[in-house]
C-alpha positions as CSV (number, residue, x, y, z in Angstrom):
1,M,104.7,-44.5,194.8
2,T,105.9,-41.7,197.1
3,S,104.1,-40.2,200.0
4,A,103.8,-37.0,198.0
5,Q,101.6,-38.7,195.4
6,P,97.7,-39.3,195.7
7,A,96.7,-42.8,196.5
8,Q,95.2,-43.3,193.0
9,S,98.3,-42.5,190.9
10,E,100.9,-44.2,188.9
11,R,104.6,-43.2,188.1
12,I,106.2,-43.9,184.8
13,D,109.7,-43.2,183.7
14,T,110.3,-43.0,179.9
15,D,112.6,-41.6,177.4
16,V,110.0,-40.2,175.1
17,V,106.5,-38.9,175.5
18,L,104.4,-38.2,172.5
19,I,101.2,-36.2,173.2
20,G,98.5,-36.7,170.5
21,G,97.8,-39.7,168.5
22,G,97.8,-38.0,165.2
23,I,99.9,-38.2,162.0
24,M,102.6,-35.9,163.5
25,S,103.2,-38.1,166.7
26,A,102.9,-41.4,164.7
27,T,105.6,-40.1,162.2
28,L,108.1,-38.9,164.9
29,G,107.5,-42.2,166.8
30,A,108.2,-44.2,163.6
31,Y,111.5,-42.3,162.9
32,L,112.6,-42.7,166.6
33,K,111.9,-46.5,166.6
34,R,114.1,-46.9,163.6
35,L,117.0,-44.5,164.8
36,Q,117.0,-45.4,168.5
37,P,115.1,-48.5,169.0
38,Q,116.2,-49.1,172.7
39,W,114.4,-45.8,173.7
40,D,111.1,-46.3,175.6
41,I,108.2,-44.4,174.0
42,Q,104.9,-43.6,175.6
43,L,102.1,-42.1,173.5
44,F,98.9,-40.5,175.2
45,E,95.8,-39.7,173.2
46,R,92.6,-38.2,174.7
47,L,90.2,-40.0,172.2
48,D,89.4,-43.7,171.8
49,A,91.9,-44.3,168.9
50,P,94.6,-42.7,166.9
51,G,93.9,-40.4,164.0
52,L,90.4,-39.3,165.0
53,E,90.9,-35.5,164.9
54,S,92.6,-33.7,162.0
55,S,94.2,-36.9,160.6
56,D,90.8,-38.5,160.1
57,P,90.1,-38.8,156.4
58,W,86.8,-36.9,156.6
59,N,88.3,-34.2,158.5
60,N,90.7,-33.3,155.8
61,A,90.7,-33.2,152.0
62,G,93.3,-35.9,151.8
63,T,95.3,-34.1,149.2
64,G,98.9,-35.1,149.0
65,H,100.0,-31.6,149.2
66,A,102.9,-31.2,146.6
67,A,101.8,-27.8,145.1
68,L,100.7,-29.6,141.9
69,C,97.3,-27.9,142.0
70,E,97.0,-25.5,145.0
71,L,97.1,-22.0,143.6
72,N,97.7,-20.2,147.0
73,Y,101.5,-21.6,146.7
74,T,102.0,-19.7,143.5
75,P,100.4,-16.2,144.0
76,A,100.8,-13.6,141.3
77,A,103.1,-10.7,142.1
78,K,102.0,-7.2,141.5
79,D,103.5,-7.2,138.0
80,G,101.7,-10.6,137.4
81,S,104.7,-12.7,137.5
82,V,104.6,-16.0,139.3
83,S,107.6,-17.4,141.2
84,P,107.9,-21.3,141.4
85,D,110.0,-21.1,144.7
86,K,107.3,-21.9,147.3
87,A,105.9,-24.6,145.1
88,I,109.1,-26.2,144.7
89,S,109.8,-26.1,148.4
90,I,106.4,-27.8,149.1
91,N,106.9,-30.3,146.6
92,E,110.4,-31.2,147.9
93,Q,108.9,-31.8,151.3
94,F,106.2,-34.3,149.8
95,Q,108.8,-36.1,148.0
96,I,110.4,-36.8,151.4
97,T,107.2,-38.1,152.7
98,R,106.8,-40.4,149.7
99,Q,110.2,-41.9,150.5
100,F,109.2,-42.3,154.2
101,L,106.1,-44.2,153.2
102,S,107.9,-46.3,150.7
103,Y,110.6,-47.3,153.3
104,F,108.0,-48.5,155.8
105,V,106.0,-50.3,153.1
106,D,109.1,-51.9,151.6
107,N,110.2,-53.2,155.0
108,K,106.7,-54.4,155.7
109,L,106.3,-52.2,158.9
110,I,102.9,-50.9,157.5
111,G,100.4,-52.5,155.2
112,D,99.3,-52.3,151.6
113,P,99.8,-48.9,150.4
114,K,96.5,-48.9,148.7
115,S,94.9,-48.7,152.0
116,F,96.3,-45.1,152.6
117,I,97.5,-43.8,149.2
118,N,96.0,-43.9,145.7
119,P,97.1,-42.1,142.4
120,V,94.7,-39.2,141.7
121,P,95.4,-36.5,139.1
122,H,95.8,-33.1,140.5
123,M,94.1,-30.2,138.6
124,S,93.8,-26.4,138.9
125,F,90.6,-25.2,137.3
126,V,89.8,-21.5,136.8
127,W,87.2,-19.5,134.7
128,G,87.5,-15.8,133.4
129,A,90.1,-14.2,131.2
130,D,92.1,-12.9,134.0
131,H,92.4,-16.1,135.9
132,S,93.0,-18.0,132.8
133,A,95.9,-15.8,132.0
134,Y,97.3,-16.2,135.5
135,L,97.1,-19.9,135.2
136,K,99.0,-20.0,131.9
137,T,101.8,-17.7,133.6
138,R,101.8,-20.2,136.5
139,Y,102.1,-23.1,134.0
140,D,105.1,-21.3,132.3
141,A,106.8,-20.8,135.7
142,L,106.5,-24.4,136.8
143,K,106.9,-26.4,133.5
144,P,110.8,-25.8,133.3
145,Q,111.2,-27.1,136.8
146,P,112.1,-30.8,136.9
147,L,109.5,-31.5,139.8
148,F,106.8,-30.2,137.5
149,D,108.0,-31.2,134.1
150,T,104.7,-33.4,133.6
151,I,102.5,-30.4,134.2
152,E,99.9,-29.8,131.3
153,F,97.9,-26.8,130.6
154,T,95.0,-26.2,128.3
155,Q,92.2,-23.9,127.5
156,D,90.5,-26.4,125.3
157,R,87.0,-27.2,126.5
158,D,87.1,-30.8,125.0
159,Q,90.4,-31.6,126.6
160,I,89.1,-30.3,129.9
161,G,86.1,-32.3,129.5
162,Q,88.1,-35.5,129.1
163,W,90.1,-34.6,132.2
164,A,87.2,-33.8,134.3
165,P,83.6,-34.4,132.6
166,L,81.4,-33.2,135.4
167,M,83.2,-29.8,135.5
168,V,82.3,-29.1,131.7
169,A,79.0,-30.6,131.1
170,G,76.2,-27.9,131.3
171,R,78.7,-25.0,131.6
172,D,77.9,-21.9,129.8
173,A,79.7,-22.1,126.4
174,G,80.8,-18.7,126.4
175,Q,82.5,-18.8,129.7
176,E,86.4,-18.9,129.2
177,I,87.8,-21.7,131.2
178,A,91.3,-23.1,131.7
179,A,92.9,-26.0,133.6
180,S,96.4,-27.4,134.4
181,R,96.8,-31.0,135.3
182,V,99.6,-33.3,136.6
183,A,98.6,-37.0,136.3
184,G,100.9,-38.1,139.1
185,G,99.0,-36.7,142.0
186,T,97.8,-38.7,145.0
187,D,94.8,-39.0,147.6
188,V,95.9,-39.9,151.0
189,D,93.9,-41.3,153.9
190,F,95.9,-40.0,156.7
191,G,93.7,-41.7,159.3
192,S,94.5,-45.1,157.9
193,L,98.1,-44.2,157.8
194,T,98.2,-43.0,161.3
195,R,96.6,-46.2,162.7
196,Q,99.1,-48.3,160.8
197,L,102.0,-46.3,162.0
198,T,100.9,-46.4,165.5
199,E,100.2,-50.0,165.2
200,Y,103.8,-50.5,164.2
201,L,105.0,-48.5,167.2
202,K,102.9,-50.8,169.5
203,N,104.3,-53.9,167.8
204,D,107.8,-52.4,168.2
205,G,107.6,-51.9,171.9
206,A,106.0,-48.4,172.3
207,T,103.2,-48.0,174.9
208,L,100.0,-46.4,173.5
209,H,97.4,-44.9,176.0
210,F,94.1,-43.9,174.7
211,R,91.4,-42.0,176.6
212,H,94.4,-40.4,178.5
213,D,94.3,-36.6,178.8
214,V,97.6,-34.8,179.4
215,T,96.7,-32.0,182.0
216,N,100.1,-30.5,182.8
217,L,103.7,-30.2,182.1
218,S,106.5,-29.2,184.4
219,R,110.2,-29.3,184.5
220,T,111.6,-32.0,186.6
221,S,113.5,-30.8,189.8
222,S,116.7,-32.3,188.6
223,G,117.0,-29.5,186.2
224,A,116.7,-28.8,182.4
225,G,118.2,-30.9,179.6
226,G,116.5,-33.4,177.3
227,S,117.7,-36.7,175.7
228,G,118.9,-34.4,172.9
229,S,121.0,-32.2,174.9
230,G,122.7,-34.8,177.0
231,G,121.3,-33.3,180.2
232,T,120.1,-35.2,183.1
233,G,116.7,-33.4,183.5
234,G,113.6,-33.6,181.6
235,W,109.8,-33.2,182.1
236,E,107.0,-34.4,184.3
237,V,103.8,-35.1,182.4
238,T,100.8,-35.2,184.4
239,V,98.0,-37.5,182.7
240,K,94.5,-38.2,183.6
241,D,93.1,-41.7,182.7
242,L,89.7,-40.9,181.5
243,E,88.5,-44.5,182.1
244,T,89.5,-45.0,185.8
245,G,90.0,-41.3,187.0
246,K,93.5,-42.3,188.0
247,T,96.4,-39.7,187.6
248,K,99.6,-40.8,185.9
249,H,102.9,-39.0,186.6
250,V,105.3,-39.6,183.7
251,S,108.9,-38.5,183.9
252,A,110.4,-38.1,180.4
253,R,113.6,-36.9,179.0
254,F,112.0,-35.6,175.8
255,V,108.3,-34.4,175.2
256,F,106.6,-33.8,171.9
257,I,103.4,-31.9,171.7
258,G,101.6,-33.2,168.6
259,A,98.2,-32.5,169.8
260,G,96.9,-30.6,166.8
261,G,94.5,-27.8,168.0
262,G,95.3,-28.9,171.5
263,A,99.1,-28.2,171.3
264,L,98.9,-24.4,172.0
265,H,97.4,-24.9,175.5
266,L,100.1,-27.5,176.4
267,L,102.9,-25.4,175.0
268,Q,101.7,-22.6,177.3
269,K,101.6,-24.9,180.3
270,S,105.2,-25.9,179.6
271,G,106.3,-22.3,180.3
272,I,109.3,-22.5,177.8
273,P,110.2,-18.8,176.7
274,E,110.3,-20.0,172.9
275,G,106.5,-20.6,173.2
276,K,105.5,-17.2,174.4
277,G,103.6,-14.7,172.1
278,F,102.0,-17.4,170.2
279,G,98.1,-17.6,169.8
280,G,95.6,-19.5,167.7
281,F,92.9,-18.6,165.4
282,P,90.5,-21.5,164.9
283,I,88.5,-22.0,161.5
284,S,85.9,-24.6,161.2
285,G,84.8,-26.1,157.9
286,Q,82.2,-28.3,156.2
287,F,82.2,-30.4,153.1
288,L,79.8,-31.9,150.7
289,R,80.1,-35.5,150.1
290,C,78.6,-37.7,147.3
291,T,78.9,-41.5,147.2
292,D,76.6,-42.3,144.3
293,P,78.7,-44.4,142.0
294,A,77.0,-43.1,138.9
295,I,78.3,-39.5,139.8
296,V,81.5,-40.6,141.6
297,D,82.8,-42.7,138.6
298,Q,82.8,-39.7,136.3
299,H,85.3,-37.6,138.3
300,L,88.9,-38.8,138.9
301,A,90.8,-35.7,140.0
302,K,91.5,-33.2,142.8
303,A,90.4,-30.1,141.2
304,Y,91.5,-26.7,142.9
305,G,90.2,-23.4,142.1
306,Q,90.8,-19.8,143.2
307,A,90.1,-18.6,146.8
308,S,87.3,-16.2,147.4
309,V,88.3,-12.6,148.4
310,G,89.2,-12.6,152.1
311,A,89.4,-16.6,152.3
312,P,92.3,-18.4,154.1
313,P,94.2,-20.7,151.9
314,M,92.9,-23.8,153.4
315,S,89.3,-22.6,152.3
316,V,90.3,-22.9,148.6
317,P,87.2,-24.6,146.8
318,H,88.0,-28.1,145.3
319,L,86.2,-31.0,143.9
320,D,88.0,-34.2,145.1
321,T,88.1,-37.9,144.4
322,R,88.7,-39.6,147.8
323,Y,89.4,-43.1,148.7
324,V,88.4,-44.0,152.3
325,G,87.9,-47.5,153.5
326,G,88.4,-48.9,149.9
327,K,85.4,-46.9,148.8
328,R,85.5,-44.1,146.2
329,S,83.7,-40.9,146.7
330,L,83.6,-37.1,145.9
331,L,84.2,-34.2,148.4
332,F,83.5,-30.6,147.6
333,G,84.3,-27.7,149.8
334,P,85.4,-26.6,152.3
335,Y,82.8,-24.1,153.4
336,A,84.6,-22.3,156.1
337,G,83.2,-21.2,159.4
338,F,84.1,-20.0,162.9
339,S,84.1,-21.7,166.1
340,T,86.1,-20.9,169.3
341,K,87.0,-24.6,169.7
342,Y,90.6,-25.6,168.8
343,L,89.5,-29.2,168.2
344,K,86.6,-30.6,166.7
345,K,85.9,-32.6,170.0
346,G,87.3,-29.7,172.1
347,S,85.8,-26.9,174.3
348,Y,84.1,-23.5,173.3
349,L,86.6,-22.0,175.9
350,D,89.7,-23.1,174.0
351,L,90.2,-19.7,172.3
352,P,89.4,-17.4,175.3
353,G,91.4,-19.8,177.4
354,S,94.5,-19.4,175.3
355,V,94.8,-15.7,175.9
356,R,97.8,-14.7,178.0
357,A,99.5,-11.4,178.7
358,N,102.3,-12.3,176.3
359,N,100.0,-13.0,173.3
360,I,97.1,-10.7,173.5
361,Y,98.8,-7.9,171.6
362,P,99.7,-9.9,168.6
363,M,96.3,-11.5,168.6
364,L,94.5,-8.2,168.6
365,A,96.8,-7.0,166.0
366,V,96.1,-9.9,163.8
367,G,92.3,-9.2,164.3
368,A,92.6,-5.6,163.1
369,Q,94.7,-6.5,160.1
370,N,92.4,-9.3,158.9
371,L,88.9,-7.6,158.8
372,G,88.6,-9.2,155.3
373,L,88.8,-12.7,156.8
374,V,86.3,-12.0,159.5
375,K,83.8,-10.8,156.9
376,Y,84.4,-13.7,154.9
377,L,83.8,-16.1,157.8
378,V,80.6,-14.3,158.7
379,S,79.3,-14.8,155.3
380,E,80.2,-18.4,155.3
381,V,78.6,-19.0,158.6
382,L,75.4,-17.4,157.2
383,K,75.5,-19.3,154.0
384,S,72.3,-21.4,153.4
385,R,72.3,-25.0,152.2
386,S,71.1,-23.8,148.9
387,A,73.8,-21.4,148.8
388,K,76.4,-24.0,149.4
389,D,74.7,-26.0,146.6
390,D,75.2,-23.1,144.2
391,T,78.9,-23.0,145.0
392,L,79.0,-26.6,144.2
393,R,77.6,-25.8,140.8
394,T,80.5,-23.4,139.9
395,F,82.6,-26.5,139.8
396,F,79.8,-29.0,138.8
397,P,77.3,-27.3,136.8
398,E,74.7,-30.1,136.7
399,A,75.0,-31.0,140.4
400,D,72.0,-32.0,142.2
401,G,72.3,-31.0,145.9
402,A,70.0,-34.0,146.7
403,N,72.9,-36.4,146.1
404,W,75.3,-34.7,148.4
405,E,75.3,-34.7,152.1
406,L,76.8,-32.0,154.3
407,I,79.5,-33.2,156.6
408,T,81.4,-31.3,159.4
409,A,85.3,-31.3,158.9
410,G,88.1,-30.8,161.3
411,Q,89.1,-27.6,163.1
412,R,92.1,-25.7,161.8
413,V,94.2,-23.5,164.1
414,Q,96.1,-20.9,162.4
415,V,99.2,-19.5,164.1
416,M,99.2,-16.0,165.4
417,K,102.5,-14.7,166.5
418,K,104.5,-11.6,167.2
419,D,105.9,-9.4,164.4
420,A,108.3,-6.5,165.0
421,K,106.6,-4.4,162.3
422,K,102.9,-5.4,162.5
423,G,102.7,-6.3,166.1
424,G,101.2,-9.7,165.1
425,I,100.7,-11.9,161.9
426,L,98.4,-14.7,161.1
427,Q,100.5,-17.6,159.6
428,F,98.8,-20.1,157.3
429,G,101.7,-22.7,157.6
430,T,103.1,-24.8,160.3
431,E,105.4,-23.5,163.2
432,L,107.9,-26.0,165.0
433,I,108.7,-24.6,168.2
434,T,111.7,-26.2,170.3
435,A,113.1,-25.5,173.6
436,G,116.6,-24.2,173.6
437,D,117.9,-27.4,175.4
438,G,116.1,-29.7,173.0
439,S,113.9,-31.3,175.8
440,I,110.4,-30.4,174.4
441,A,108.9,-29.6,171.0
442,A,105.5,-28.5,169.7
443,L,104.0,-28.2,166.3
444,L,101.4,-25.5,165.6
445,G,99.5,-24.7,162.7
446,A,97.7,-26.5,159.9
447,S,98.2,-26.5,155.9
448,P,99.9,-28.3,154.3
449,G,100.1,-30.3,157.6
450,A,100.0,-33.9,157.4
451,S,101.6,-34.2,154.0
452,T,104.8,-32.6,155.3
453,A,105.0,-34.7,158.7
454,A,108.1,-36.5,157.4
455,P,110.2,-33.5,156.6
456,I,109.0,-31.6,159.6
457,M,110.0,-34.4,161.9
458,I,113.5,-34.6,160.4
459,E,114.0,-30.9,161.3
460,L,112.8,-31.8,164.9
461,L,115.2,-34.5,165.1
462,K,118.0,-32.1,164.1
463,R,117.0,-29.4,166.6
464,C,116.3,-31.5,169.6
465,F,118.9,-34.4,169.3
466,P,122.1,-32.8,168.1
467,A,124.1,-35.2,170.1
468,Q,122.8,-38.1,168.4
469,F,121.9,-36.6,165.0
470,A,125.1,-37.1,163.2
471,G,125.1,-40.8,164.0
472,W,121.5,-41.1,162.8
473,E,122.3,-39.6,159.1
474,D,123.1,-42.9,157.5
475,K,119.9,-44.4,158.8
476,L,117.9,-41.5,157.7
477,R,119.5,-41.7,154.1
478,E,118.2,-45.4,154.3
479,I,114.7,-44.1,155.0
480,V,114.9,-41.0,152.8
481,P,117.6,-41.6,150.0
482,S,117.4,-38.0,148.8
483,Y,118.1,-36.7,152.4
484,G,120.3,-33.6,152.4
485,Q,119.7,-33.0,148.5
486,K,117.2,-31.2,146.5
487,L,115.6,-33.2,143.8
488,N,114.7,-30.2,141.7
489,D,118.4,-29.8,141.3
490,N,119.2,-33.3,140.5
491,P,116.8,-34.7,137.8
492,D,118.6,-38.1,137.6
493,L,117.9,-38.7,141.3
494,L,114.5,-37.4,141.0
495,A,113.7,-40.0,138.2
496,E,115.3,-42.6,140.4
497,V,113.3,-41.7,143.6
498,T,110.1,-41.3,141.6
499,A,110.4,-44.8,140.0
500,R,111.2,-46.4,143.4
501,T,108.3,-44.7,145.3
502,N,105.8,-45.3,142.4
503,A,106.4,-48.9,142.5
504,S,106.7,-49.2,146.4
505,L,103.5,-47.2,146.8
506,K,101.6,-48.8,143.7
507,L,101.2,-45.3,142.2
508,A,102.1,-46.2,138.6
């Protein structure tokens, strides 16, 4: 301890600091431990355990997002046509995630895959002539693509009733309905997966600090340059131990800000120019949950519908089968709401506290352009429980609200950023922000989020560790055999990868 440090402080020198104990930090840490096992890794999480915010299974829908059923990835163009490009891109990313998980299962680095991933068919379900015609157009666009060649489509009520009995029983016989289905979809408990990956990190020498709050980030005096750039400098991370009140001063060559909704504030504290101009728009949500086996056993699907007018993509209604803690249940929602918190266990000052001179104009511009979203959120906040039950019955006509409990889901913080033409735009995906010298990176945004952690972290490795990356590629191909290739362009490799991952993850 130096004389400049307070009496109750500790200094730690490390190679890598991971901020946040969710799926993103766990995935990056797992890669680094396989690629550079001698590096020291220190993980800091504000809560009592890993995976308690957005990675917690009840804070998200658990969909293995592969664009099999999510209609927002295949919007209709003005002429009514549907492009498969975005869906293919999302599916390619989840294929990388499946291979990443298979590698860790096959090498016995994490536990029984049934504890975190299970096969659940993915469905799209619509009603009305226009929506039915759109779904058929979408099917026609996706069916020729190798990644989607198992997709089925029908407007036959009996067939849909076989796929999802609860969604047809009691429905108006005159209502036109349509559905598409991919039997090979998945449900993922990202909380369980996060805990298993962080346990692997701990067993392989990483140090995990829970109830530790990162309060500041600053460049070290020795100058810029992270472990990726070959520089001699890095970052000093100031951390408060919430148990003891002591302060830790952590000197790191590389820092990853994977703190979910808490990432924006820490990115701003870093002061890197690449982080300027970003804002965050928080959206909260609720779900209805049913655990009655008599009801749960009648529905085996993740069935997604069309978004309401003005609704953000993550608010698309869906009736989902969930496997959490070995128990099967149903989840319906989400019912969107608004809170100024950036984390479920955050502060109401999160949104106002994020306003800076460099992002206020983009944030105001986004607000002016998204009045429909504001109107939608207000209507959702004011929606009564009986109105929520009525929405449930659009999917499950005979639902009795008494069998469903209302639970609060996690916060989603959508990216707001500068735009040359519009002043600012609201982005519904994720944004990976990296410093020019590769010494620090942050991940902002939400959907498809956890499902794309594995490919996003490969991109981070490429940007932040250019000196090492070429030497890592053989190992990356061992972890992700399709690395560097597009499976949709290589049906033989796709068949091989699908068979391998299905067997490893017990999905077939």
